[in-house]
BANU-247231 format. One record per residue (C-alpha): residue in one letter; chain; x, y, z. Coordinates in steps of 0.02 Angstrom, whole numbers, plus 32768, in hexadecimal, padded with zeros to 4 digits. Layout:
N
   res   chain     px     py     pz
     a       A      X      Y      Z
...
***
This chain:
266
   res   chain     px     py     pz
     m       A   8000   8000   8000
     s       A   8040   80AC   7FD4
     t       A   807F   811A   8061
     g       A   8076   81B8   7FF9
     s       A   7FFB   8247   800C
     t       A   7F5F   81E8   7FD1
     t       A   7ECC   8201   8046
     q       A   7E93   8164   80A0
     t       A   7E18   8125   811F
     h       A   7E59   80BE   81B0
     s       A   7DFE   8024   8173
     q       A   7E6F   802B   80DA
     l       A   7F0F   803C   8140
     d       A   7F70   7FAB   818A
     d       A   7FEB   7FB7   821B
     v       A   8084   7FBB   81AB
     a       A   8041   804C   8144
     l       A   800F   80AC   81E0
     a       A   80BC   8095   822B
     d       A   810A   80CB   8187
     f       A   80A0   8169   8189
     l       A   80D5   8191   823B
     h       A   818B   817A   820A
     t       A   8177   8202   8186
     l       A   8144   8286   8205
     p       A   81F2   82AF   8248
     d       A   821E   82E5   8197
     i       A   819C   836D   81B1
     s       A   81B9   839F   8266
     r       A   8276   8390   827C
     p       A   82AC   8414   81FC
     i       A   823A   8494   824F
     i       A   827A   8468   82FC
     s       A   832F   846F   82C3
     e       A   8313   851D   827B
     w       A   82D5   8560   8321
     f       A   8336   84FC   83A2
     r       A   83BA   8567   83F9
     s       A   8390   85F5   8382
     g       A   8370   867D   8403
     h       A   82BA   8688   83CF
     d       A   8237   86E0   8438
     v       A   81CB   867F   84B3
     e       A   8114   86A3   84D9
     w       A   80C4   8675   857F
     k       A   8015   862F   8586
     a       A   7F92   8658   860A
     d       A   7FC9   85BF   866E
     e       A   807C   8604   866B
     s       A   80BB   8579   85FA
     p       A   812B   85AC   8568
     v       A   8104   859D   84AF
     t       A   8172   85C5   841A
     v       A   8162   85E0   835F
     a       A   81A9   8531   834D
     d       A   8118   84E5   83B0
     k       A   8097   853B   8344
     t       A   80EF   851C   829F
     v       A   8112   8464   82C0
     e       A   805F   8443   82F3
     r       A   801B   849C   825A
     a       A   808B   8437   81E6
     l       A   805D   8392   8238
     r       A   7FA5   83BD   8231
     e       A   7FB2   83DE   8177
     a       A   800A   8337   8158
     i       A   7F8B   82D5   81BD
     a       A   7EF5   832F   8173
     a       A   7F35   830F   80C3
     r       A   7F41   8255   80E6
     f       A   7EAA   8240   8158
     p       A   7E2F   82CD   8130
     d       A   7DA0   8283   8196
     d       A   7E00   8275   823B
     d       A   7DFD   82E9   82D1
     i       A   7E9F   8346   82F2
     l       A   7EB9   8386   83A3
     g       A   7F54   83EB   83C9
     e       A   7F9D   8453   8453
     e       A   7FB5   84F6   83F4
     h       A   7F26   8502   8375
     e       A   7E6A   84E9   8372
     d       A   7E25   8439   8368
     r       A   7DF7   83F7   82BB
     r       A   7D5F   8386   82C1
     g       A   7D42   82F8   8246
     s       A   7CC4   826C   8230
     s       A   7D2D   81CC   8234
     g       A   7D31   81AF   82F0
     y       A   7DF0   81B8   82F0
     a       A   7E52   8244   8342
     w       A   7F07   827A   8335
     v       A   7F4A   82CF   83D3
     i       A   7FE6   8339   83BA
     d       A   8064   8388   842F
     p       A   80DF   83DC   83B7
     i       A   8166   83F9   843A
     d       A   8152   839D   84DE
     g       A   81D3   83EC   854F
     t       A   81CC   849F   8512
     r       A   822A   84D8   85AD
     a       A   82BA   8466   857E
     f       A   82AF   84A5   84CA
     i       A   82BB   855D   84F9
     c       A   834F   8537   856D
     g       A   83AE   84E2   84E0
     r       A   839F   8435   852D
     p       A   8388   83A9   84AC
     v       A   830F   833F   8513
     f       A   8267   8371   84C8
     g       A   81FA   8315   844E
     t       A   8165   8315   83D9
     l       A   80D1   82AB   840E
     i       A   8044   8267   83A2
     g       A   7FBE   81ED   83D7
     l       A   7F38   819C   836B
     v       A   7E9A   817A   83CF
     r       A   7DF1   812A   83A9
     d       A   7D5F   8123   8422
     d       A   7DD0   8164   84AC
     v       A   7E4D   80D5   8491
     p       A   7F00   80FB   8458
     l       A   7F27   8094   83BC
     a       A   7FD3   80D6   838B
     g       A   805B   813F   83D9
     f       A   80EC   81AB   839F
     i       A   8178   81F9   8405
     d       A   81FC   8251   839D
     m       A   8298   8297   83F2
     p       A   82DA   8302   8362
     i       A   8382   8339   83A8
     l       A   83A9   828A   83E8
     d       A   8373   823A   8343
     e       A   82FF   81C0   839D
     c       A   8256   8199   8351
     y       A   81E5   8126   83B6
     v       A   814C   80E1   835C
     a       A   80C7   8069   839D
     v       A   8045   801A   832B
     g       A   7FE8   7F76   8337
     g       A   8037   7F44   83DC
     s       A   80E9   7F59   839E
     a       A   815E   7FE2   83DB
     t       A   81FD   8017   8383
     l       A   828C   8092   8394
     n       A   82C9   80C9   82E9
     r       A   826D   802F   82A4
     v       A   82C6   7FB6   8319
     p       A   8253   7F59   8395
     i       A   825F   7F8D   844C
     r       A   8220   7F45   84F1
     t       A   8214   7F7F   85A3
     s       A   8287   7F38   8628
     r       A   8257   7E9F   868F
     v       A   8269   7EFA   8735
     t       A   81E0   7EC6   87AE
     s       A   8217   7F0F   8856
     l       A   8228   7FC1   8891
     a       A   82D2   7F9A   88DA
     q       A   8315   7F7E   882A
     a       A   82B4   800A   87D5
     r       A   82F3   80A6   877F
     i       A   826C   812A   879A
     a       A   8254   81D0   873F
     t       A   81E9   826B   8741
     t       A   81FF   830F   86E5
     s       A   81F5   8389   8775
     p       A   81BE   8384   882B
     e       A   816C   842D   880B
     a       A   80F3   83D9   8792
     l       A   80B9   8359   8813
     l       A   8026   837C   8884
     a       A   804A   836B   893D
     d       A   8009   82B9   894B
     s       A   8068   8284   88AF
     l       A   8109   82D4   88EC
     d       A   80F9   8279   8992
     a       A   80DD   81D7   8932
     f       A   8170   81F7   88BF
     n       A   81E0   8215   8954
     r       A   81A9   8170   89A0
     l       A   81C4   8116   88FB
     s       A   826C   8169   88E4
     a       A   82A4   8135   8992
     a       A   8277   8081   896B
     a       A   82C0   8080   88BA
     a       A   836F   805B   887E
     t       A   8381   810B   8837
     s       A   8318   819F   8802
     t       A   832B   822E   8787
     y       A   82D7   82D3   875A
     g       A   82BD   8323   86B0
     g       A   8299   82D1   860A
     d       A   81E3   82FA   85E2
     c       A   81A2   827E   8560
     h       A   824E   822E   854F
     n       A   8230   81D8   85F5
     y       A   81A4   8171   85A8
     a       A   820D   8149   850F
     l       A   829C   8110   857E
     l       A   8223   80A4   85E1
     a       A   81E5   8054   8540
     a       A   8299   8033   850B
     g       A   82C9   7FE3   85B2
     h       A   8335   806C   85FE
     v       A   82B9   80B0   867E
     d       A   8242   8042   86E1
     l       A   81C2   80B7   8730
     v       A   817E   8164   8706
     l       A   8105   81CE   876B
     e       A   80C3   8272   8725
     d       A   8038   82E8   875A
     g       A   7FE5   8386   8718
     l       A   7FDE   8342   8666
     a       A   7F6E   8371   85D5
     t       A   7F24   82FD   8551
     h       A   7FA9   832C   84D2
     d       A   8031   82FB   854F
     i       A   7FE7   824D   8561
     m       A   7F9D   8203   84C3
     g       A   803E   81F5   8461
     v       A   809B   8193   84E7
     v       A   8019   8115   8524
     e       A   8021   8099   8494
     v       A   80DF   80A5   8489
     i       A   80EA   8069   853E
     r       A   8065   7FE2   852C
     s       A   80A6   7F9F   8487
     a       A   8154   7F8F   84D5
     g       A   810C   7F24   8561
     g       A   80F0   7FA8   85E7
     i       A   8059   7FD6   8651
     v       A   8012   8086   8657
     t       A   7F80   80CD   86BA
     d       A   7F5B   816D   8714
     k       A   7FA9   8181   87C0
     t       A   7F13   812D   8814
     g       A   7F1A   8095   87A1
     g       A   7E89   80D2   8737
     a       A   7E7E   80BD   867B
     v       A   7ECC   8143   860E
     s       A   7E44   81A9   85BC
     m       A   7E34   823A   8544
     a       A   7DC6   828E   85C5
     g       A   7E05   82AE   8674
     t       A   7EAF   8256   867B
     d       A   7F32   82D0   86BC
     s       A   7FB4   825A   8706
     l       A   8013   81BF   86CF
     l       A   8062   8130   872D
     a       A   80C5   80C7   86B1
     a       A   812A   802C   86DA
     a       A   8193   7FAC   867E
     t       A   8132   7F17   86C4
     a       A   808A   7EF3   8713
     e       A   80DF   7EBF   87B6
     l       A   813F   7F63   87C2
     h       A   80A3   7FC7   879A
     a       A   8042   7F6D   8823
     a       A   80CE   7F8D   88A1
     a       A   80D5   8046   8872
     l       A   8018   8058   8878
     e       A   8014   800E   8927
     m       A   8093   808F   8960
     m       A   8031   811E   8911
     g       A   7FC1   8119   89AA
***
């Protein structure tokens, strides 16, 4: 099946073709990001005091155009522009630059997230780390890094676990207390990373991630990457990840580790 610009419905698209389409998207987003990264560009601040750049807006617009050209009947939901509603029942959820604070500080650990969702269920995931040249794609229960299959670690106990979160400032008080308990029980812990933490978990380098204060566009691109690599992901209470209402994630390499972490969440 062609992976060119021909419009298609999802019933016409197999897993291989969908993965091939996702692998074309860095060709669109990376040149824009490279143009603006460490360029001294101006930063705008939103009402919630989070930063946004020209790169965020331009990358999202370009990705929207590519997706709409291929799947004109799908919803497209992004962080920086108005929602585009379709009739297919499928939705693409885009975060053009996850980790904008890292981006504006010249740190290379930020990524582009895209999730494909139907009936509130993530079907495919995409985490692209442009400066690191790491593209994680999950389709049909298979997760890859630069087209090479990946799997989570086999760690089952907190005592062996490597745990990560982006920032203690982003955790609510109960989550920060829980993270501190988990960190005290774990082999090691680390801060920073944004979406890269989930990618590293999928690839077997991190075992447990707890995040809070998330939006839908922070979540939908990473869920299927984790699950397809063999991991477990819920909200911090153990609830199902949903397009409506999920604002935290507890992701683990194995079911046993997830259960142990959930018990310690209190």
